[in-house]
PDB file of N, CA, C and O in Angstrom:
ATOM      1  N   UNK A   1     -28.940 -44.934  -6.610  1.00  0.00           N
ATOM      2  CA  UNK A   1     -28.451 -43.933  -7.522  1.00  0.00           C
ATOM      3  C   UNK A   1     -27.255 -43.219  -6.864  1.00  0.00           C
ATOM      4  O   UNK A   1     -27.353 -42.780  -5.718  1.00  0.00           O
ATOM      5  N   UNK A   2     -26.118 -43.101  -7.593  1.00  0.00           N
ATOM      6  CA  UNK A   2     -24.957 -42.430  -6.994  1.00  0.00           C
ATOM      7  C   UNK A   2     -25.223 -40.936  -6.858  1.00  0.00           C
ATOM      8  O   UNK A   2     -25.943 -40.352  -7.667  1.00  0.00           O
ATOM      9  N   UNK A   3     -24.636 -40.318  -5.827  1.00  0.00           N
ATOM     10  CA  UNK A   3     -24.845 -38.876  -5.654  1.00  0.00           C
ATOM     11  C   UNK A   3     -24.221 -38.100  -6.815  1.00  0.00           C
ATOM     12  O   UNK A   3     -23.203 -38.509  -7.373  1.00  0.00           O
ATOM     13  N   UNK A   4     -24.840 -36.989  -7.165  1.00  0.00           N
ATOM     14  CA  UNK A   4     -24.321 -36.163  -8.259  1.00  0.00           C
ATOM     15  C   UNK A   4     -23.055 -35.442  -7.802  1.00  0.00           C
ATOM     16  O   UNK A   4     -22.965 -34.955  -6.676  1.00  0.00           O
ATOM     17  N   UNK A   5     -22.093 -35.391  -8.702  1.00  0.00           N
ATOM     18  CA  UNK A   5     -20.871 -34.667  -8.384  1.00  0.00           C
ATOM     19  C   UNK A   5     -21.069 -33.191  -8.704  1.00  0.00           C
ATOM     20  O   UNK A   5     -21.629 -32.839  -9.742  1.00  0.00           O
ATOM     21  N   UNK A   6     -20.616 -32.357  -7.826  1.00  0.00           N
ATOM     22  CA  UNK A   6     -20.723 -30.921  -8.053  1.00  0.00           C
ATOM     23  C   UNK A   6     -19.523 -30.443  -8.862  1.00  0.00           C
ATOM     24  O   UNK A   6     -18.570 -31.192  -9.078  1.00  0.00           O
ATOM     25  N   UNK A   7     -19.576 -29.206  -9.302  1.00  0.00           N
ATOM     26  CA  UNK A   7     -18.449 -28.627 -10.021  1.00  0.00           C
ATOM     27  C   UNK A   7     -17.221 -28.583  -9.124  1.00  0.00           C
ATOM     28  O   UNK A   7     -16.098 -28.735  -9.604  1.00  0.00           O
ATOM     29  N   UNK A   8     -17.423 -28.377  -7.824  1.00  0.00           N
ATOM     30  CA  UNK A   8     -16.301 -28.360  -6.888  1.00  0.00           C
ATOM     31  C   UNK A   8     -15.653 -29.740  -6.822  1.00  0.00           C
ATOM     32  O   UNK A   8     -14.428 -29.850  -6.775  1.00  0.00           O
ATOM     33  N   UNK A   9     -16.463 -30.782  -6.819  1.00  0.00           N
ATOM     34  CA  UNK A   9     -15.916 -32.142  -6.813  1.00  0.00           C
ATOM     35  C   UNK A   9     -15.098 -32.396  -8.074  1.00  0.00           C
ATOM     36  O   UNK A   9     -14.024 -32.993  -8.011  1.00  0.00           O
ATOM     37  N   UNK A  10     -15.608 -31.942  -9.221  1.00  0.00           N
ATOM     38  CA  UNK A  10     -14.877 -32.098 -10.482  1.00  0.00           C
ATOM     39  C   UNK A  10     -13.543 -31.357 -10.421  1.00  0.00           C
ATOM     40  O   UNK A  10     -12.518 -31.874 -10.866  1.00  0.00           O
ATOM     41  N   UNK A  11     -13.563 -30.150  -9.872  1.00  0.00           N
ATOM     42  CA  UNK A  11     -12.336 -29.355  -9.778  1.00  0.00           C
ATOM     43  C   UNK A  11     -11.311 -30.047  -8.889  1.00  0.00           C
ATOM     44  O   UNK A  11     -10.120 -30.049  -9.200  1.00  0.00           O
ATOM     45  N   UNK A  12     -11.763 -30.629  -7.794  1.00  0.00           N
ATOM     46  CA  UNK A  12     -10.851 -31.336  -6.890  1.00  0.00           C
ATOM     47  C   UNK A  12     -10.276 -32.568  -7.579  1.00  0.00           C
ATOM     48  O   UNK A  12      -9.079 -32.837  -7.477  1.00  0.00           O
ATOM     49  N   UNK A  13     -11.127 -33.317  -8.280  1.00  0.00           N
ATOM     50  CA  UNK A  13     -10.637 -34.489  -9.016  1.00  0.00           C
ATOM     51  C   UNK A  13      -9.590 -34.081 -10.048  1.00  0.00           C
ATOM     52  O   UNK A  13      -8.556 -34.734 -10.184  1.00  0.00           O
ATOM     53  N   UNK A  14      -9.865 -32.991 -10.779  1.00  0.00           N
ATOM     54  CA  UNK A  14      -8.909 -32.517 -11.783  1.00  0.00           C
ATOM     55  C   UNK A  14      -7.608 -32.066 -11.141  1.00  0.00           C
ATOM     56  O   UNK A  14      -6.530 -32.308 -11.684  1.00  0.00           O
ATOM     57  N   UNK A  15      -7.701 -31.413  -9.990  1.00  0.00           N
ATOM     58  CA  UNK A  15      -6.518 -30.933  -9.294  1.00  0.00           C
ATOM     59  C   UNK A  15      -5.585 -32.081  -8.935  1.00  0.00           C
ATOM     60  O   UNK A  15      -4.373 -31.980  -9.122  1.00  0.00           O
ATOM     61  N   UNK A  16      -6.141 -33.168  -8.424  1.00  0.00           N
ATOM     62  CA  UNK A  16      -5.312 -34.267  -7.960  1.00  0.00           C
ATOM     63  C   UNK A  16      -4.962 -35.276  -9.045  1.00  0.00           C
ATOM     64  O   UNK A  16      -4.125 -36.149  -8.816  1.00  0.00           O
ATOM     65  N   UNK A  17      -5.581 -35.181 -10.219  1.00  0.00           N
ATOM     66  CA  UNK A  17      -5.236 -36.116 -11.284  1.00  0.00           C
ATOM     67  C   UNK A  17      -4.190 -35.536 -12.235  1.00  0.00           C
ATOM     68  O   UNK A  17      -3.601 -36.271 -13.027  1.00  0.00           O
ATOM     69  N   UNK A  18      -3.955 -34.236 -12.165  1.00  0.00           N
ATOM     70  CA  UNK A  18      -2.982 -33.581 -13.043  1.00  0.00           C
ATOM     71  C   UNK A  18      -1.639 -33.460 -12.319  1.00  0.00           C
ATOM     72  O   UNK A  18      -1.592 -33.410 -11.090  1.00  0.00           O
ATOM     73  N   UNK A  19      -0.545 -33.411 -13.093  1.00  0.00           N
ATOM     74  CA  UNK A  19       0.761 -33.182 -12.457  1.00  0.00           C
ATOM     75  C   UNK A  19       0.791 -31.812 -11.787  1.00  0.00           C
ATOM     76  O   UNK A  19       0.105 -30.890 -12.227  1.00  0.00           O
ATOM     77  N   UNK A  20       1.583 -31.678 -10.726  1.00  0.00           N
ATOM     78  CA  UNK A  20       1.625 -30.383 -10.032  1.00  0.00           C
ATOM     79  C   UNK A  20       2.276 -29.300 -10.883  1.00  0.00           C
ATOM     80  O   UNK A  20       3.199 -29.563 -11.654  1.00  0.00           O
ATOM     81  N   UNK A  21       1.781 -28.089 -10.728  1.00  0.00           N
ATOM     82  CA  UNK A  21       2.363 -26.893 -11.344  1.00  0.00           C
ATOM     83  C   UNK A  21       2.522 -25.899 -10.212  1.00  0.00           C
ATOM     84  O   UNK A  21       1.550 -25.556  -9.540  1.00  0.00           O
ATOM     85  N   UNK A  22       3.742 -25.436  -9.997  1.00  0.00           N
ATOM     86  CA  UNK A  22       4.019 -24.618  -8.820  1.00  0.00           C
ATOM     87  C   UNK A  22       4.552 -23.240  -9.172  1.00  0.00           C
ATOM     88  O   UNK A  22       5.181 -23.042 -10.212  1.00  0.00           O
ATOM     89  N   UNK A  23       4.288 -22.299  -8.285  1.00  0.00           N
ATOM     90  CA  UNK A  23       4.884 -20.971  -8.348  1.00  0.00           C
ATOM     91  C   UNK A  23       5.808 -20.878  -7.145  1.00  0.00           C
ATOM     92  O   UNK A  23       5.376 -21.050  -6.005  1.00  0.00           O
ATOM     93  N   UNK A  24       7.079 -20.607  -7.403  1.00  0.00           N
ATOM     94  CA  UNK A  24       8.051 -20.477  -6.329  1.00  0.00           C
ATOM     95  C   UNK A  24       8.408 -19.007  -6.166  1.00  0.00           C
ATOM     96  O   UNK A  24       8.798 -18.338  -7.122  1.00  0.00           O
ATOM     97  N   UNK A  25       8.268 -18.517  -4.942  1.00  0.00           N
ATOM     98  CA  UNK A  25       8.592 -17.133  -4.644  1.00  0.00           C
ATOM     99  C   UNK A  25       9.823 -17.129  -3.749  1.00  0.00           C
ATOM    100  O   UNK A  25       9.784 -17.599  -2.612  1.00  0.00           O
ATOM    101  N   UNK A  26      10.911 -16.590  -4.280  1.00  0.00           N
ATOM    102  CA  UNK A  26      12.104 -16.477  -3.449  1.00  0.00           C
ATOM    103  C   UNK A  26      13.226 -17.380  -3.890  1.00  0.00           C
ATOM    104  O   UNK A  26      13.746 -17.238  -4.996  1.00  0.00           O
ATOM    105  N   UNK A  27      13.601 -18.298  -3.047  1.00  0.00           N
ATOM    106  CA  UNK A  27      14.802 -19.109  -3.179  1.00  0.00           C
ATOM    107  C   UNK A  27      14.821 -19.912  -4.484  1.00  0.00           C
ATOM    108  O   UNK A  27      14.055 -20.862  -4.641  1.00  0.00           O
ATOM    109  N   UNK A  28      15.698 -19.528  -5.417  1.00  0.00           N
ATOM    110  CA  UNK A  28      15.753 -20.176  -6.727  1.00  0.00           C
ATOM    111  C   UNK A  28      16.161 -21.640  -6.655  1.00  0.00           C
ATOM    112  O   UNK A  28      15.713 -22.449  -7.468  1.00  0.00           O
ATOM    113  N   UNK A  29      17.005 -21.989  -5.691  1.00  0.00           N
ATOM    114  CA  UNK A  29      17.470 -23.372  -5.621  1.00  0.00           C
ATOM    115  C   UNK A  29      16.307 -24.337  -5.358  1.00  0.00           C
ATOM    116  O   UNK A  29      16.358 -25.496  -5.770  1.00  0.00           O
ATOM    117  N   UNK A  30      15.275 -23.867  -4.680  1.00  0.00           N
ATOM    118  CA  UNK A  30      14.094 -24.703  -4.458  1.00  0.00           C
ATOM    119  C   UNK A  30      13.425 -25.022  -5.792  1.00  0.00           C
ATOM    120  O   UNK A  30      13.060 -26.169  -6.050  1.00  0.00           O
ATOM    121  N   UNK A  31      13.264 -23.999  -6.643  1.00  0.00           N
ATOM    122  CA  UNK A  31      12.669 -24.194  -7.966  1.00  0.00           C
ATOM    123  C   UNK A  31      13.545 -25.098  -8.825  1.00  0.00           C
ATOM    124  O   UNK A  31      13.035 -25.940  -9.564  1.00  0.00           O
ATOM    125  N   UNK A  32      14.849 -24.927  -8.730  1.00  0.00           N
ATOM    126  CA  UNK A  32      15.771 -25.758  -9.517  1.00  0.00           C
ATOM    127  C   UNK A  32      15.646 -27.231  -9.147  1.00  0.00           C
ATOM    128  O   UNK A  32      15.663 -28.097 -10.022  1.00  0.00           O
ATOM    129  N   UNK A  33      15.522 -27.518  -7.859  1.00  0.00           N
ATOM    130  CA  UNK A  33      15.365 -28.910  -7.406  1.00  0.00           C
ATOM    131  C   UNK A  33      14.061 -29.512  -7.922  1.00  0.00           C
ATOM    132  O   UNK A  33      14.032 -30.667  -8.347  1.00  0.00           O
ATOM    133  N   UNK A  34      12.988 -28.732  -7.883  1.00  0.00           N
ATOM    134  CA  UNK A  34      11.708 -29.230  -8.383  1.00  0.00           C
ATOM    135  C   UNK A  34      11.765 -29.459  -9.888  1.00  0.00           C
ATOM    136  O   UNK A  34      11.272 -30.474 -10.381  1.00  0.00           O
ATOM    137  N   UNK A  35      12.360 -28.530 -10.617  1.00  0.00           N
ATOM    138  CA  UNK A  35      12.490 -28.663 -12.069  1.00  0.00           C
ATOM    139  C   UNK A  35      13.286 -29.919 -12.413  1.00  0.00           C
ATOM    140  O   UNK A  35      12.947 -30.627 -13.361  1.00  0.00           O
ATOM    141  N   UNK A  36      14.332 -30.197 -11.655  1.00  0.00           N
ATOM    142  CA  UNK A  36      15.155 -31.393 -11.884  1.00  0.00           C
ATOM    143  C   UNK A  36      14.339 -32.671 -11.695  1.00  0.00           C
ATOM    144  O   UNK A  36      14.696 -33.717 -12.238  1.00  0.00           O
ATOM    145  N   UNK A  37      13.256 -32.596 -10.936  1.00  0.00           N
ATOM    146  CA  UNK A  37      12.390 -33.752 -10.710  1.00  0.00           C
ATOM    147  C   UNK A  37      11.209 -33.787 -11.678  1.00  0.00           C
ATOM    148  O   UNK A  37      10.312 -34.621 -11.549  1.00  0.00           O
ATOM    149  N   UNK A  38      11.221 -32.866 -12.655  1.00  0.00           N
ATOM    150  CA  UNK A  38      10.175 -32.868 -13.669  1.00  0.00           C
ATOM    151  C   UNK A  38       8.925 -32.087 -13.316  1.00  0.00           C
ATOM    152  O   UNK A  38       7.906 -32.204 -13.997  1.00  0.00           O
ATOM    153  N   UNK A  39       8.992 -31.290 -12.258  1.00  0.00           N
ATOM    154  CA  UNK A  39       7.839 -30.493 -11.849  1.00  0.00           C
ATOM    155  C   UNK A  39       7.868 -29.171 -12.618  1.00  0.00           C
ATOM    156  O   UNK A  39       8.922 -28.549 -12.754  1.00  0.00           O
ATOM    157  N   UNK A  40       6.703 -28.744 -13.121  1.00  0.00           N
ATOM    158  CA  UNK A  40       6.597 -27.461 -13.811  1.00  0.00           C
ATOM    159  C   UNK A  40       6.586 -26.348 -12.767  1.00  0.00           C
ATOM    160  O   UNK A  40       5.712 -26.305 -11.901  1.00  0.00           O
ATOM    161  N   UNK A  41       7.577 -25.439 -12.858  1.00  0.00           N
ATOM    162  CA  UNK A  41       7.735 -24.384 -11.860  1.00  0.00           C
ATOM    163  C   UNK A  41       7.874 -23.035 -12.552  1.00  0.00           C
ATOM    164  O   UNK A  41       8.585 -22.906 -13.548  1.00  0.00           O
ATOM    165  N   UNK A  42       7.187 -22.033 -12.013  1.00  0.00           N
ATOM    166  CA  UNK A  42       7.385 -20.649 -12.434  1.00  0.00           C
ATOM    167  C   UNK A  42       8.105 -19.957 -11.286  1.00  0.00           C
ATOM    168  O   UNK A  42       7.616 -19.954 -10.156  1.00  0.00           O
ATOM    169  N   UNK A  43       9.268 -19.370 -11.569  1.00  0.00           N
ATOM    170  CA  UNK A  43      10.056 -18.694 -10.551  1.00  0.00           C
ATOM    171  C   UNK A  43       9.705 -17.212 -10.525  1.00  0.00           C
ATOM    172  O   UNK A  43       9.724 -16.546 -11.560  1.00  0.00           O
ATOM    173  N   UNK A  44       9.386 -16.697  -9.340  1.00  0.00           N
ATOM    174  CA  UNK A  44       9.098 -15.282  -9.164  1.00  0.00           C
ATOM    175  C   UNK A  44      10.248 -14.672  -8.364  1.00  0.00           C
ATOM    176  O   UNK A  44      10.544 -15.100  -7.248  1.00  0.00           O
ATOM    177  N   UNK A  45      10.888 -13.666  -8.956  1.00  0.00           N
ATOM    178  CA  UNK A  45      11.982 -12.979  -8.277  1.00  0.00           C
ATOM    179  C   UNK A  45      11.367 -11.925  -7.364  1.00  0.00           C
ATOM    180  O   UNK A  45      10.931 -10.872  -7.830  1.00  0.00           O
ATOM    181  N   UNK A  46      11.333 -12.207  -6.074  1.00  0.00           N
ATOM    182  CA  UNK A  46      10.687 -11.319  -5.116  1.00  0.00           C
ATOM    183  C   UNK A  46      11.574 -11.141  -3.901  1.00  0.00           C
ATOM    184  O   UNK A  46      12.274 -12.067  -3.489  1.00  0.00           O
ATOM    185  N   UNK A  47      11.543  -9.977  -3.345  1.00  0.00           N
ATOM    186  CA  UNK A  47      12.181  -9.724  -2.053  1.00  0.00           C
ATOM    187  C   UNK A  47      11.296  -8.738  -1.302  1.00  0.00           C
ATOM    188  O   UNK A  47      10.513  -8.017  -1.920  1.00  0.00           O
ATOM    189  N   UNK A  48      11.410  -8.698   0.013  1.00  0.00           N
ATOM    190  CA  UNK A  48      10.566  -7.788   0.783  1.00  0.00           C
ATOM    191  C   UNK A  48      10.854  -6.329   0.397  1.00  0.00           C
ATOM    192  O   UNK A  48      11.986  -5.993   0.049  1.00  0.00           O
ATOM    193  N   UNK A  49       9.842  -5.472   0.458  1.00  0.00           N
ATOM    194  CA  UNK A  49      10.075  -4.058   0.180  1.00  0.00           C
ATOM    195  C   UNK A  49      11.171  -3.497   1.079  1.00  0.00           C
ATOM    196  O   UNK A  49      11.239  -3.817   2.266  1.00  0.00           O
ATOM    197  N   UNK A  50      12.018  -2.668   0.510  1.00  0.00           N
ATOM    198  CA  UNK A  50      13.107  -2.021   1.255  1.00  0.00           C
ATOM    199  C   UNK A  50      14.036  -3.047   1.890  1.00  0.00           C
ATOM    200  O   UNK A  50      14.651  -2.801   2.927  1.00  0.00           O
ATOM    201  N   UNK A  51      14.120  -4.208   1.235  1.00  0.00           N
ATOM    202  CA  UNK A  51      14.995  -5.308   1.727  1.00  0.00           C
ATOM    203  C   UNK A  51      14.715  -5.699   3.167  1.00  0.00           C
ATOM    204  O   UNK A  51      15.616  -6.115   3.896  1.00  0.00           O
ATOM    205  N   UNK A  52      13.464  -5.562   3.570  1.00  0.00           N
ATOM    206  CA  UNK A  52      13.066  -5.983   4.913  1.00  0.00           C
ATOM    207  C   UNK A  52      13.250  -4.933   5.998  1.00  0.00           C
ATOM    208  O   UNK A  52      12.953  -5.194   7.163  1.00  0.00           O
ATOM    209  N   UNK A  53      13.735  -3.751   5.635  1.00  0.00           N
ATOM    210  CA  UNK A  53      13.912  -2.674   6.612  1.00  0.00           C
ATOM    211  C   UNK A  53      12.542  -2.031   6.866  1.00  0.00           C
ATOM    212  O   UNK A  53      12.037  -1.290   6.022  1.00  0.00           O
ATOM    213  N   UNK A  54      11.948  -2.312   8.021  1.00  0.00           N
ATOM    214  CA  UNK A  54      10.585  -1.873   8.321  1.00  0.00           C
ATOM    215  C   UNK A  54      10.459  -0.353   8.296  1.00  0.00           C
ATOM    216  O   UNK A  54       9.473   0.172   7.778  1.00  0.00           O
ATOM    217  N   UNK A  55      11.439   0.365   8.846  1.00  0.00           N
ATOM    218  CA  UNK A  55      11.370   1.822   8.879  1.00  0.00           C
ATOM    219  C   UNK A  55      11.399   2.398   7.472  1.00  0.00           C
ATOM    220  O   UNK A  55      10.619   3.293   7.148  1.00  0.00           O
ATOM    221  N   UNK A  56      12.294   1.889   6.637  1.00  0.00           N
ATOM    222  CA  UNK A  56      12.392   2.369   5.263  1.00  0.00           C
ATOM    223  C   UNK A  56      11.132   1.998   4.469  1.00  0.00           C
ATOM    224  O   UNK A  56      10.657   2.801   3.667  1.00  0.00           O
ATOM    225  N   UNK A  57      10.591   0.807   4.678  1.00  0.00           N
ATOM    226  CA  UNK A  57       9.358   0.394   3.998  1.00  0.00           C
ATOM    227  C   UNK A  57       8.206   1.314   4.380  1.00  0.00           C
ATOM    228  O   UNK A  57       7.380   1.665   3.538  1.00  0.00           O
ATOM    229  N   UNK A  58       8.151   1.702   5.643  1.00  0.00           N
ATOM    230  CA  UNK A  58       7.102   2.626   6.079  1.00  0.00           C
ATOM    231  C   UNK A  58       7.249   3.978   5.380  1.00  0.00           C
ATOM    232  O   UNK A  58       6.260   4.553   4.925  1.00  0.00           O
ATOM    233  N   UNK A  59       8.468   4.482   5.295  1.00  0.00           N
ATOM    234  CA  UNK A  59       8.697   5.761   4.610  1.00  0.00           C
ATOM    235  C   UNK A  59       8.308   5.653   3.129  1.00  0.00           C
ATOM    236  O   UNK A  59       7.668   6.556   2.591  1.00  0.00           O
ATOM    237  N   UNK A  60       8.689   4.563   2.479  1.00  0.00           N
ATOM    238  CA  UNK A  60       8.368   4.382   1.067  1.00  0.00           C
ATOM    239  C   UNK A  60       6.856   4.292   0.839  1.00  0.00           C
ATOM    240  O   UNK A  60       6.355   4.756  -0.186  1.00  0.00           O
ATOM    241  N   UNK A  61       6.135   3.700   1.786  1.00  0.00           N
ATOM    242  CA  UNK A  61       4.691   3.548   1.630  1.00  0.00           C
ATOM    243  C   UNK A  61       3.974   4.892   1.682  1.00  0.00           C
ATOM    244  O   UNK A  61       2.834   5.000   1.230  1.00  0.00           O
ATOM    245  N   UNK A  62       4.626   5.917   2.228  1.00  0.00           N
ATOM    246  CA  UNK A  62       4.018   7.239   2.329  1.00  0.00           C
ATOM    247  C   UNK A  62       4.230   8.089   1.092  1.00  0.00           C
ATOM    248  O   UNK A  62       3.627   9.155   0.960  1.00  0.00           O
ATOM    249  N   UNK A  63       5.084   7.628   0.178  1.00  0.00           N
ATOM    250  CA  UNK A  63       5.283   8.349  -1.076  1.00  0.00           C
ATOM    251  C   UNK A  63       4.055   8.200  -1.942  1.00  0.00           C
ATOM    252  O   UNK A  63       3.459   7.124  -1.990  1.00  0.00           O
ATOM    253  N   UNK A  64       3.667   9.253  -2.624  1.00  0.00           N
ATOM    254  CA  UNK A  64       2.546   9.103  -3.562  1.00  0.00           C
ATOM    255  C   UNK A  64       3.128   9.038  -4.967  1.00  0.00           C
ATOM    256  O   UNK A  64       4.035   9.788  -5.327  1.00  0.00           O
ATOM    257  N   UNK A  65       2.585   8.136  -5.731  1.00  0.00           N
ATOM    258  CA  UNK A  65       3.104   7.910  -7.091  1.00  0.00           C
ATOM    259  C   UNK A  65       2.234   8.596  -8.058  1.00  0.00           C
ATOM    260  O   UNK A  65       2.484   8.540  -9.262  1.00  0.00           O
TER     261      UNK A  65
END
């Protein structure tokens, strides 16, 4: 008798049998290259808080909204 497949096994099978769907954070040209190859991509426009300035990010984190 073959072993029973668990829900996790089904999820893994579904993951690898479907075309990839990606979320790209940051560099738009990476998403553009994937889209040109037929990959479904969602582009997220993100940058580090305070443009990466650690001191300014720390000051901003102390503000109460």
